[in-house]
C-alpha positions as CSV (number, residue, x, y, z in Angstrom):
1,M,120.3,15.4,123.4
2,L,118.5,13.9,126.4
3,K,120.3,11.1,128.2
4,D,119.3,7.5,127.1
5,A,117.9,8.7,123.8
6,K,118.5,6.1,121.1
7,K,119.1,6.9,117.4
8,D,116.8,5.2,114.9
9,K,118.3,2.5,112.7
10,Q,117.6,2.5,109.0
11,T,114.3,0.8,108.2
12,A,113.9,1.7,104.5
13,T,116.0,2.5,101.5
14,A,115.6,5.7,99.4
15,D,113.5,3.8,96.9
16,G,111.0,2.7,99.6
17,K,112.2,-0.9,100.2
18,L,112.2,-2.1,103.8
19,T,115.6,-3.1,105.2
20,R,115.3,-6.3,107.3
21,T,116.3,-9.9,107.4
22,L,113.5,-12.1,106.2
23,L,112.7,-15.6,107.4
24,D,114.1,-18.3,105.0
25,G,111.5,-18.8,102.3
26,I,109.7,-15.5,102.8
27,A,109.7,-13.2,99.8
28,P,107.2,-10.3,99.8
29,K,106.0,-9.2,96.3
30,E,104.7,-5.6,96.1
31,T,102.2,-5.0,93.4
32,S,100.9,-1.8,92.0
33,N,97.6,0.0,92.3
34,I,96.7,1.1,88.7
35,I,94.5,4.2,88.7
36,T,91.9,4.0,86.0
37,S,89.3,6.4,84.8
38,N,86.7,4.6,86.9
39,G,88.6,3.3,89.9
40,I,91.6,1.2,90.9
41,T,92.8,-2.1,89.5
42,T,95.4,-4.3,91.3
43,E,96.9,-7.5,90.1
44,I,97.1,-10.1,92.9
45,Y,98.5,-13.0,91.0
46,R,100.5,-13.7,87.8
47,P,102.1,-17.1,87.2
48,E,105.5,-15.6,86.2
49,W,105.8,-13.8,89.6
50,P,108.4,-15.6,91.8
51,I,105.9,-15.9,94.7
52,G,103.1,-18.2,95.7
53,P,102.5,-21.8,94.8
54,D,103.2,-23.2,91.4
55,Q,99.5,-24.2,91.2
56,I,96.6,-22.5,93.1
57,R,94.3,-25.2,94.4
58,H,92.1,-23.3,96.9
59,I,91.2,-19.6,97.5
60,I,89.4,-18.0,100.5
61,H,88.4,-14.5,101.4
62,A,88.5,-13.8,105.1
63,T,87.3,-10.9,107.2
64,L,88.7,-10.0,110.6
65,R,86.5,-7.9,112.9
66,A,87.8,-4.7,114.3
67,K,91.0,-5.3,116.3
68,A,90.5,-9.1,116.1
69,I,93.5,-11.4,116.4
70,S,93.8,-14.8,114.7
71,A,96.9,-16.6,116.1
72,W,98.7,-19.0,116.2
73,H,98.6,-21.6,113.5
74,V,100.9,-23.5,111.2
75,H,100.6,-26.0,108.3
76,E,102.7,-29.1,107.8
77,Y,102.2,-29.3,104.1
78,Q,100.2,-26.3,102.9
79,T,101.7,-23.0,101.5
80,D,99.6,-19.8,102.2
81,T,99.8,-16.6,100.1
82,I,98.1,-13.6,101.7
83,F,96.9,-10.4,100.1
84,V,95.0,-7.7,102.1
85,T,91.9,-6.4,100.2
86,N,90.6,-3.9,102.8
87,G,91.9,-2.2,105.9
88,S,95.3,-2.8,107.6
89,I,96.5,-6.1,109.0
90,K,99.6,-7.0,111.0
91,L,101.0,-10.4,109.9
92,V,103.5,-12.0,112.3
93,L,105.6,-15.0,111.2
94,Y,107.7,-17.3,113.5
95,D,110.2,-19.8,112.1
96,D,110.4,-23.0,114.1
97,R,111.6,-25.3,111.2
98,P,114.5,-27.4,112.5
99,E,116.4,-27.2,109.2
100,S,116.0,-23.4,108.6
101,T,118.8,-20.9,108.8
102,T,116.3,-18.4,110.4
103,R,114.9,-20.8,113.1
104,G,113.8,-18.8,116.1
105,D,113.4,-15.5,114.2
106,V,110.3,-13.4,113.9
107,N,109.1,-11.2,111.0
108,V,106.3,-8.6,111.3
109,F,104.6,-7.2,108.2
110,L,102.1,-4.3,108.2
111,L,99.9,-5.0,105.2
112,S,97.4,-2.6,103.7
113,R,95.5,-2.1,100.5
114,L,97.4,1.2,100.2
115,R,100.7,-0.6,99.4
116,P,99.5,-3.9,97.9
117,T,101.8,-6.8,98.9
118,L,101.6,-10.6,98.5
119,I,103.3,-12.6,101.3
120,T,103.8,-16.4,100.8
121,I,104.2,-18.5,103.9
122,P,105.9,-21.8,103.5
123,P,104.9,-24.9,105.5
124,G,106.3,-24.9,109.0
125,I,106.1,-21.1,109.6
126,W,103.8,-20.2,112.5
127,H,101.6,-17.2,111.7
128,G,99.2,-14.9,113.3
129,L,97.1,-11.9,112.0
130,Q,95.8,-8.8,113.8
131,N,93.3,-6.3,112.4
132,M,94.8,-2.9,113.1
133,E,91.6,-1.1,112.2
134,N,88.5,0.0,114.2
135,S,86.4,-1.6,111.5
136,D,86.6,-4.9,109.5
137,S,89.7,-5.7,107.5
138,S,89.8,-8.5,104.9
139,F,92.3,-10.5,102.9
140,I,92.5,-13.2,100.2
141,N,94.5,-16.3,101.0
142,Y,95.3,-18.8,98.3
143,F,96.9,-22.2,98.7
144,D,98.7,-24.9,96.9
145,R,96.3,-27.6,98.2
146,P,92.6,-27.7,99.0
147,Y,91.4,-27.7,102.6
148,A,91.0,-31.3,103.8
149,Y,87.7,-31.3,105.8
150,E,88.3,-34.8,107.2
151,D,92.0,-34.2,108.1
152,P,92.8,-30.5,108.3
153,D,96.5,-29.5,107.9
154,E,96.0,-27.0,110.7
155,W,98.0,-27.0,113.9
156,R,97.3,-24.3,116.6
157,L,98.8,-22.8,119.7
158,P,97.0,-20.3,122.0
159,L,97.4,-16.6,121.4
160,N,99.5,-16.1,124.6
161,T,101.8,-19.1,124.2
162,D,105.3,-18.8,125.6
163,K,106.6,-21.0,122.7
164,I,106.6,-18.1,120.3
165,P,108.6,-15.0,121.2
166,Y,106.0,-12.4,120.2
167,R,103.1,-10.7,121.9
168,F,100.2,-9.1,120.0
């Protein structure tokens, strides 16, 4: 063994579940790709799933250009639920909520259409997205409240801020 080599820590269980500490309120929901005779079907929302808002009030479809980064932003009231529809996207979450047991922690998710996963982001969690592909990637984002054009619930920091301990 070469000096200074470090042994990998466990990152997944034998049944494919990732091993990590999630930010308080973050609960990924993997869904299934159902292979049909003419394509692939994937459910992205069911009201009985323990994820997402109790009531969907607004849905958007967004595309990130090749290698694009959209960071950082947070909502004071709005809950986001993200589902990648095309390509591969890195989602980074930072918990700055004063009352949270995971304040100061970061979660990184690599999301892809190949392993469909919903991620719900509660209010107060800073988040940023990076397209990992050399072509467009896209996602659906649904919310528990409609976008308020006259008073957006959007707070932003620059990509290279020192206030969040993560660099894209």
